[in-house]
Each structure stands twice: as structure tokens, then as C-alpha cells.
NUPAMAR-572559 format. One record per residue: residue number from 1; x, y, z of N, C-alpha, C, O in turn; residue in one letter. Coordinates in steps of 0.1 Angstrom, whole numbers, plus 5000, padded with zeros to 4 digits. Example, Ala and Ser with C-alpha at 12.3 -4.5 7.8 and 13.67 -1.06 7.14 Angstrom:
<1, <5132, 4943, 5078>, <5123, 4955, 5078>, <5132, 4967, 5078>, <5142, 4967, 5085>, "A">
<2, <5128, 4978, 5071>, <5137, 4989, 5071>, <5129, 5000, 5079>, <5134, 5011, 5080>, "S">
END
This chain:
<1, <4133, 9247, 2212>, <4143, 9241, 2220>, <4156, 9241, 2212>, <4156, 9236, 2201>, "M">
<2, <4167, 9246, 2218>, <4180, 9246, 2210>, <4189, 9236, 2217>, <4186, 9228, 2226>, "D">
<3, <4202, 9237, 2212>, <4213, 9228, 2217>, <4215, 9229, 2232>, <4217, 9219, 2238>, "R">
<4, <4215, 9241, 2237>, <4217, 9244, 2251>, <4206, 9238, 2259>, <4208, 9232, 2270>, "I">
<5, <4194, 9239, 2255>, <4182, 9233, 2262>, <4184, 9218, 2263>, <4181, 9212, 2273>, "D">
<6, <4188, 9212, 2251>, <4190, 9198, 2251>, <4201, 9194, 2261>, <4200, 9183, 2267>, "R">
<7, <4212, 9202, 2262>, <4222, 9199, 2272>, <4217, 9200, 2286>, <4220, 9191, 2295>, "K">
<8, <4209, 9210, 2289>, <4203, 9212, 2302>, <4194, 9200, 2305>, <4196, 9194, 2316>, "I">
<9, <4186, 9195, 2296>, <4177, 9184, 2299>, <4186, 9171, 2301>, <4183, 9163, 2310>, "L">
<10, <4196, 9169, 2293>, <4205, 9158, 2295>, <4211, 9158, 2309>, <4212, 9147, 2315>, "S">
<11, <4216, 9169, 2313>, <4222, 9170, 2326>, <4212, 9167, 2338>, <4215, 9160, 2347>, "Q">
<12, <4200, 9173, 2336>, <4190, 9171, 2346>, <4185, 9157, 2347>, <4181, 9152, 2357>, "L">
<13, <4185, 9150, 2335>, <4181, 9136, 2335>, <4191, 9128, 2343>, <4187, 9118, 2349>, "A">
<14, <4203, 9131, 2342>, <4214, 9124, 2350>, <4213, 9127, 2365>, <4215, 9118, 2373>, "R">
<15, <4211, 9140, 2368>, <4211, 9144, 2382>, <4202, 9157, 2384>, <4206, 9168, 2381>, "D">
<16, <4190, 9155, 2388>, <4180, 9165, 2390>, <4183, 9174, 2402>, <4176, 9185, 2403>, "A">
<17, <4193, 9170, 2410>, <4196, 9178, 2422>, <4206, 9189, 2419>, <4210, 9196, 2428>, "S">
<18, <4211, 9190, 2407>, <4221, 9201, 2403>, <4215, 9214, 2406>, <4204, 9218, 2403>, "L">
<19, <4224, 9223, 2412>, <4220, 9237, 2414>, <4221, 9244, 2401>, <4227, 9239, 2391>, "T">
<20, <4216, 9256, 2400>, <4217, 9264, 2388>, <4232, 9267, 2385>, <4236, 9268, 2374>, "S">
<21, <4239, 9269, 2396>, <4254, 9272, 2394>, <4261, 9260, 2388>, <4269, 9261, 2378>, "E">
<22, <4258, 9248, 2393>, <4264, 9236, 2388>, <4260, 9233, 2374>, <4268, 9229, 2366>, "Q">
<23, <4247, 9234, 2372>, <4242, 9232, 2358>, <4248, 9242, 2348>, <4251, 9238, 2337>, "L">
<24, <4249, 9255, 2352>, <4255, 9265, 2344>, <4269, 9261, 2340>, <4274, 9263, 2329>, "G">
<25, <4277, 9256, 2350>, <4291, 9252, 2347>, <4291, 9241, 2337>, <4300, 9241, 2328>, "D">
<26, <4282, 9232, 2337>, <4282, 9221, 2328>, <4278, 9224, 2314>, <4282, 9218, 2304>, "K">
<27, <4269, 9235, 2312>, <4264, 9238, 2299>, <4269, 9252, 2294>, <4266, 9256, 2283>, "V">
<28, <4278, 9258, 2302>, <4284, 9271, 2298>, <4275, 9283, 2299>, <4276, 9292, 2290>, "G">
<29, <4266, 9284, 2309>, <4258, 9296, 2311>, <4259, 9300, 2325>, <4264, 9293, 2334>, "L">
<30, <4255, 9313, 2327>, <4254, 9318, 2341>, <4243, 9311, 2348>, <4233, 9306, 2342>, "S">
<31, <4243, 9311, 2362>, <4233, 9305, 2370>, <4219, 9311, 2367>, <4209, 9304, 2366>, "P">
<32, <4218, 9324, 2365>, <4205, 9331, 2362>, <4200, 9327, 2349>, <4188, 9325, 2347>, "S">
<33, <4209, 9326, 2339>, <4204, 9322, 2325>, <4199, 9307, 2325>, <4189, 9304, 2319>, "A">
<34, <4206, 9299, 2333>, <4202, 9285, 2334>, <4188, 9284, 2341>, <4179, 9277, 2337>, "V">
<35, <4187, 9291, 2351>, <4174, 9291, 2359>, <4163, 9296, 2350>, <4152, 9289, 2350>, "H">
<36, <4165, 9306, 2342>, <4154, 9311, 2333>, <4150, 9300, 2323>, <4139, 9297, 2320>, "R">
<37, <4161, 9293, 2317>, <4158, 9283, 2308>, <4151, 9271, 2314>, <4142, 9265, 2308>, "R">
<38, <4155, 9267, 2326>, <4149, 9256, 2333>, <4134, 9259, 2335>, <4125, 9250, 2333>, "V">
<39, <4131, 9271, 2340>, <4117, 9275, 2342>, <4109, 9275, 2329>, <4098, 9270, 2329>, "K">
<40, <4115, 9279, 2318>, <4108, 9279, 2305>, <4106, 9264, 2301>, <4095, 9261, 2295>, "A">
<41, <4115, 9256, 2303>, <4114, 9241, 2300>, <4103, 9235, 2308>, <4095, 9227, 2303>, "L">
<42, <4102, 9239, 2321>, <4091, 9234, 2329>, <4078, 9239, 2324>, <4068, 9231, 2323>, "E">
<43, <4077, 9251, 2321>, <4064, 9257, 2317>, <4060, 9251, 2303>, <4048, 9250, 2300>, "Q">
<44, <4069, 9248, 2295>, <4066, 9242, 2282>, <4063, 9227, 2283>, <4059, 9221, 2273>, "A">
<45, <4064, 9221, 2295>, <4061, 9207, 2297>, <4072, 9198, 2293>, <4070, 9186, 2293>, "G">
<46, <4084, 9203, 2290>, <4095, 9195, 2287>, <4101, 9188, 2300>, <4106, 9177, 2299>, "M">
<47, <4099, 9195, 2311>, <4103, 9189, 2324>, <4090, 9187, 2331>, <4083, 9197, 2335>, "I">
<48, <4087, 9174, 2334>, <4074, 9171, 2340>, <4075, 9170, 2355>, <4064, 9169, 2362>, "R">
<49, <4087, 9170, 2361>, <4088, 9169, 2375>, <4102, 9164, 2379>, <4110, 9161, 2371>, "G">
<50, <4104, 9163, 2392>, <4116, 9158, 2398>, <4113, 9148, 2408>, <4102, 9148, 2414>, "Y">
<51, <4121, 9138, 2410>, <4119, 9127, 2419>, <4131, 9123, 2426>, <4142, 9125, 2421>, "R">
<52, <4129, 9116, 2437>, <4141, 9110, 2444>, <4142, 9095, 2438>, <4132, 9089, 2436>, "A">
<53, <4154, 9091, 2436>, <4157, 9078, 2432>, <4160, 9069, 2444>, <4170, 9072, 2451>, "R">
<54, <4152, 9060, 2447>, <4153, 9052, 2460>, <4160, 9039, 2457>, <4159, 9033, 2446>, "L">
<55, <4167, 9034, 2467>, <4173, 9021, 2466>, <4163, 9010, 2466>, <4152, 9012, 2470>, "S">
<56, <4167, 8999, 2461>, <4158, 8987, 2462>, <4154, 8984, 2476>, <4143, 8981, 2479>, "D">
<57, <4163, 8986, 2485>, <4161, 8983, 2500>, <4150, 8993, 2505>, <4141, 8988, 2512>, "E">
<58, <4150, 9005, 2501>, <4140, 9015, 2505>, <4127, 9012, 2499>, <4116, 9016, 2505>, "A">
<59, <4126, 9005, 2488>, <4114, 9002, 2481>, <4109, 8988, 2484>, <4100, 8983, 2478>, "R">
<60, <4115, 8981, 2495>, <4111, 8968, 2499>, <4117, 8957, 2491>, <4111, 8946, 2490>, "G">
<61, <4128, 8959, 2485>, <4135, 8949, 2477>, <4126, 8941, 2468>, <4124, 8929, 2469>, "N">
<62, <4120, 8949, 2459>, <4109, 8943, 2450>, <4115, 8933, 2440>, <4126, 8934, 2435>, "P">
<63, <4106, 8923, 2437>, <4109, 8914, 2425>, <4101, 8921, 2414>, <4090, 8927, 2416>, "S">
<64, <4106, 8920, 2402>, <4100, 8926, 2390>, <4095, 8915, 2381>, <4101, 8906, 2377>, "T">
<65, <4082, 8917, 2376>, <4076, 8909, 2366>, <4071, 8917, 2355>, <4067, 8929, 2357>, "M">
<66, <4071, 8911, 2343>, <4064, 8917, 2332>, <4052, 8909, 2328>, <4053, 8897, 2327>, "F">
<67, <4041, 8915, 2328>, <4028, 8908, 2326>, <4021, 8913, 2313>, <4019, 8925, 2311>, "V">
<68, <4019, 8903, 2304>, <4011, 8906, 2292>, <3997, 8904, 2295>, <3993, 8893, 2301>, "Q">
<69, <3988, 8914, 2292>, <3974, 8913, 2295>, <3966, 8913, 2282>, <3968, 8921, 2273>, "V">
<70, <3957, 8903, 2281>, <3948, 8903, 2270>, <3934, 8905, 2276>, <3930, 8899, 2285>, "T">
<71, <3927, 8915, 2270>, <3914, 8918, 2274>, <3903, 8909, 2267>, <3906, 8904, 2256>, "L">
<72, <3892, 8909, 2273>, <3881, 8901, 2267>, <3877, 8906, 2253>, <3873, 8899, 2244>, "A">
<73, <3878, 8920, 2252>, <3875, 8926, 2239>, <3883, 8939, 2239>, <3889, 8943, 2249>, "D">
<74, <3882, 8946, 2228>, <3890, 8959, 2226>, <3880, 8971, 2224>, <3883, 8980, 2218>, "Q">
<75, <3868, 8969, 2230>, <3859, 8981, 2230>, <3865, 8992, 2238>, <3872, 8990, 2248>, "R">
<76, <3862, 9004, 2234>, <3867, 9016, 2241>, <3863, 9015, 2256>, <3871, 9019, 2265>, "Q">
<77, <3850, 9012, 2259>, <3846, 9011, 2273>, <3854, 9001, 2281>, <3857, 9004, 2293>, "A">
<78, <3857, 8990, 2276>, <3865, 8979, 2282>, <3879, 8984, 2285>, <3884, 8983, 2296>, "T">
<79, <3885, 8990, 2275>, <3899, 8995, 2277>, <3899, 9007, 2287>, <3909, 9007, 2295>, "M">
<80, <3890, 9016, 2286>, <3889, 9027, 2296>, <3888, 9022, 2310>, <3894, 9027, 2319>, "M">
<81, <3879, 9013, 2312>, <3877, 9007, 2325>, <3889, 9000, 2331>, <3893, 9002, 2342>, "A">
<82, <3896, 8993, 2322>, <3909, 8986, 2326>, <3919, 8997, 2330>, <3925, 8996, 2340>, "F">
<83, <3921, 9007, 2321>, <3931, 9017, 2323>, <3928, 9025, 2336>, <3938, 9028, 2343>, "E">
<84, <3916, 9029, 2338>, <3913, 9036, 2350>, <3915, 9028, 2363>, <3920, 9033, 2373>, "Q">
<85, <3912, 9015, 2363>, <3914, 9007, 2374>, <3929, 9004, 2376>, <3934, 9003, 2387>, "A">
<86, <3936, 9003, 2365>, <3951, 9001, 2366>, <3958, 9012, 2374>, <3967, 9010, 2381>, "L">
<87, <3953, 9025, 2372>, <3959, 9036, 2379>, <3958, 9035, 2394>, <3966, 9041, 2401>, "E">
<88, <3948, 9027, 2399>, <3946, 9026, 2413>, <3954, 9015, 2419>, <3954, 9014, 2432>, "R">
<89, <3961, 9007, 2411>, <3969, 8996, 2417>, <3983, 9002, 2421>, <3988, 9010, 2414>, "T">
<90, <3988, 8997, 2432>, <4001, 9002, 2437>, <4013, 8994, 2432>, <4024, 8998, 2433>, "G">
<91, <4010, 8982, 2426>, <4021, 8973, 2422>, <4026, 8976, 2407>, <4037, 8972, 2404>, "H">
<92, <4017, 8981, 2399>, <4021, 8984, 2385>, <4028, 8997, 2384>, <4023, 9007, 2388>, "V">
<93, <4041, 8996, 2380>, <4049, 9008, 2379>, <4050, 9014, 2365>, <4054, 9025, 2364>, "V">
<94, <4048, 9006, 2355>, <4047, 9010, 2341>, <4037, 9002, 2334>, <4034, 8990, 2337>, "E">
<95, <4030, 9008, 2324>, <4020, 9001, 2316>, <4021, 9007, 2302>, <4022, 9019, 2300>, "A">
<96, <4019, 8998, 2292>, <4020, 9001, 2278>, <4008, 8995, 2271>, <4006, 8983, 2273>, "Y">
<97, <4002, 9002, 2262>, <3992, 8997, 2253>, <4000, 8991, 2241>, <4009, 8998, 2236>, "L">
<98, <3997, 8979, 2237>, <4005, 8972, 2227>, <3997, 8969, 2214>, <3985, 8970, 2214>, "L">
<99, <4004, 8966, 2203>, <3998, 8960, 2192>, <4003, 8946, 2192>, <4013, 8942, 2199>, "S">
<100, <3996, 8937, 2185>, <4000, 8923, 2185>, <3991, 8914, 2193>, <3979, 8917, 2195>, "G">
<101, <3996, 8903, 2199>, <3988, 8893, 2206>, <3982, 8898, 2219>, <3971, 8895, 2222>, "E">
<102, <3990, 8905, 2226>, <3985, 8911, 2239>, <3981, 8925, 2238>, <3985, 8932, 2228>, "S">
<103, <3972, 8929, 2247>, <3967, 8943, 2246>, <3976, 8953, 2254>, <3978, 8964, 2250>, "D">
<104, <3981, 8948, 2265>, <3989, 8956, 2274>, <4002, 8949, 2279>, <4001, 8936, 2280>, "Y">
<105, <4012, 8956, 2282>, <4024, 8951, 2289>, <4025, 8959, 2302>, <4026, 8971, 2302>, "L">
<106, <4026, 8952, 2313>, <4027, 8958, 2326>, <4040, 8955, 2333>, <4044, 8943, 2332>, "L">
<107, <4047, 8964, 2339>, <4058, 8962, 2347>, <4053, 8962, 2361>, <4048, 8972, 2366>, "K">
<108, <4054, 8951, 2368>, <4049, 8949, 2382>, <4060, 8947, 2391>, <4069, 8939, 2389>, "V">
<109, <4060, 8954, 2403>, <4070, 8952, 2413>, <4062, 8947, 2426>, <4052, 8953, 2430>, "E">
<110, <4068, 8937, 2432>, <4062, 8931, 2444>, <4073, 8931, 2454>, <4083, 8924, 2453>, "V">
<111, <4070, 8937, 2465>, <4080, 8938, 2477>, <4082, 8924, 2482>, <4074, 8915, 2481>, "A">
<112, <4094, 8922, 2488>, <4097, 8909, 2493>, <4088, 8904, 2504>, <4088, 8892, 2507>, "E">
<113, <4081, 8913, 2511>, <4071, 8909, 2521>, <4057, 8906, 2516>, <4048, 8904, 2524>, "D">
<114, <4056, 8905, 2503>, <4043, 8902, 2496>, <4046, 8891, 2487>, <4057, 8886, 2485>, "D">
<115, <4035, 8886, 2480>, <4037, 8875, 2471>, <4031, 8878, 2457>, <4020, 8885, 2457>, "S">
<116, <4037, 8874, 2447>, <4031, 8876, 2433>, <4018, 8869, 2432>, <4009, 8874, 2425>, "Y">
<117, <4017, 8857, 2438>, <4005, 8850, 2437>, <3993, 8858, 2442>, <3982, 8858, 2436>, "E">
<118, <3995, 8865, 2453>, <3984, 8874, 2459>, <3981, 8885, 2449>, <3969, 8888, 2446>, "R">
<119, <3992, 8892, 2444>, <3990, 8903, 2435>, <3982, 8898, 2422>, <3973, 8905, 2417>, "V">
<120, <3986, 8887, 2417>, <3980, 8881, 2405>, <3965, 8878, 2408>, <3957, 8882, 2400>, "H">
<121, <3963, 8871, 2419>, <3949, 8867, 2422>, <3940, 8879, 2426>, <3929, 8880, 2421>, "R">
<122, <3945, 8887, 2435>, <3936, 8897, 2441>, <3936, 8911, 2433>, <3926, 8918, 2434>, "D">
<123, <3946, 8913, 2426>, <3947, 8927, 2419>, <3946, 8925, 2404>, <3937, 8931, 2398>, "I">
<124, <3956, 8919, 2398>, <3956, 8919, 2383>, <3945, 8911, 2377>, <3939, 8916, 2368>, "L">
<125, <3942, 8899, 2382>, <3930, 8891, 2377>, <3917, 8898, 2379>, <3907, 8896, 2371>, "S">
<126, <3916, 8907, 2389>, <3904, 8914, 2392>, <3902, 8926, 2384>, <3891, 8933, 2385>, "A">
<127, <3912, 8931, 2376>, <3910, 8943, 2368>, <3899, 8940, 2358>, <3897, 8929, 2353>, "L">
<128, <3891, 8951, 2355>, <3880, 8949, 2345>, <3885, 8945, 2331>, <3894, 8950, 2326>, "P">
<129, <3877, 8935, 2326>, <3880, 8931, 2312>, <3891, 8921, 2310>, <3893, 8917, 2299>, "G">
<130, <3898, 8917, 2320>, <3910, 8908, 2319>, <3905, 8894, 2314>, <3897, 8888, 2321>, "V">
<131, <3911, 8889, 2303>, <3908, 8876, 2299>, <3920, 8867, 2302>, <3918, 8855, 2306>, "L">
<132, <3932, 8872, 2300>, <3944, 8863, 2302>, <3956, 8872, 2306>, <3957, 8883, 2302>, "R">
<133, <3963, 8866, 2316>, <3976, 8872, 2320>, <3987, 8862, 2317>, <3986, 8850, 2320>, "L">
<134, <3998, 8867, 2312>, <4010, 8859, 2310>, <4021, 8866, 2317>, <4025, 8878, 2313>, "V">
<135, <4028, 8860, 2326>, <4038, 8866, 2335>, <4052, 8861, 2332>, <4054, 8849, 2331>, "T">
<136, <4061, 8870, 2331>, <4075, 8866, 2330>, <4082, 8873, 2342>, <4081, 8885, 2344>, "Q">
<137, <4089, 8865, 2350>, <4097, 8870, 2361>, <4111, 8873, 2357>, <4117, 8866, 2350>, "M">
<138, <4116, 8884, 2362>, <4130, 8888, 2359>, <4139, 8880, 2368>, <4136, 8878, 2380>, "T">
<139, <4151, 8876, 2363>, <4161, 8870, 2371>, <4172, 8880, 2376>, <4177, 8879, 2387>, "L">
<140, <4175, 8889, 2367>, <4185, 8899, 2371>, <4183, 8911, 2361>, <4179, 8909, 2350>, "R">
<141, <4185, 8923, 2367>, <4184, 8935, 2359>, <4198, 8938, 2353>, <4208, 8939, 2360>, "T">
<142, <4199, 8940, 2340>, <4211, 8943, 2333>, <4213, 8957, 2330>, <4224, 8963, 2333>, "L">
<143, <4203, 8964, 2326>, <4203, 8979, 2323>, <4191, 8984, 2330>, <4180, 8979, 2329>, "L">
<144, <4192, 8996, 2336>, <4181, 9002, 2343>, <4181, 9017, 2341>, <4192, 9023, 2344>, "K">
<145, <4170, 9023, 2338>, <4169, 9037, 2337>, <4163, 9042, 2350>, <4151, 9043, 2351>, "D">
<146, <4171, 9046, 2359>, <4166, 9051, 2372>, <4161, 9065, 2370>, <4156, 9071, 2380>, "D">
END
């Protein structure tokens, strides 16, 4: 990957709807050259996909919580069961394995027509191996990587 590829990735990260012509104008290449490079970046796994950025209204005006999860133990079977079940929940939008006091950090979004109490009780607490949940609710988003 060279400097031009990094420019292409930077532009696509800002706006994935750019045409090859628009992208070529921004990075100084012909549309066909940009198209070939984008295809190569996709095949190399550098571009994993494209998505629509939805407004909060379109997503149900969700509230965001960050939940620290501590498991009963850190055995591989416990962690795998937790992670597999986590993939089936619709409210967890990001999840991270941590070092330190908690085992995982989850970013949870709850639409305005739902309640976090229900999500906590029926979904998060029911995940395999959960010993403790500590939730922090966001008041306002300052920076966001859409």
C-alpha cells in the first residue's frame, strides 16, 4: 500500500459514495486507475464494505450506554459462549475485550421506544457467564466517528 492508496482510503472513509471520477479528482488519478486500486484494496481486505450512515431519527433516536462486563471466570469456554451470544443481541453496537478490572466493554444503543431496564434485565444479564454489569449512560455526544 502506497501514499495514493492511503489517500484513496482516507477519501472513502469520509464519503464512500464517491464515484471513481470524483475520487480520481481528489487523489490525482484517472477514474479507471482509481477503480483498479479500489478493487485491489477490497480484495486485500483493506476495504471491508460500505454502509449507509443513518440519522439518529432513522435509528429510533437511541440512547447510548457503555457497559462494563465482568464474567464469572475467564475460561476459554465461558468467553466463547459470551462472545457468541453477544453477536445475537441487537442492542450491542460495539464490543471490546479488555484488560483490567472488567472483561468487556460494550457500547449499547436503546431506541427511545424501549427501556434500558428491559435490555439490562432480559438481554445483557442473561448472557452466558455474566457476573457483573456496570453501566454508564451518555449525556451528550461530543465526537462521533460515523
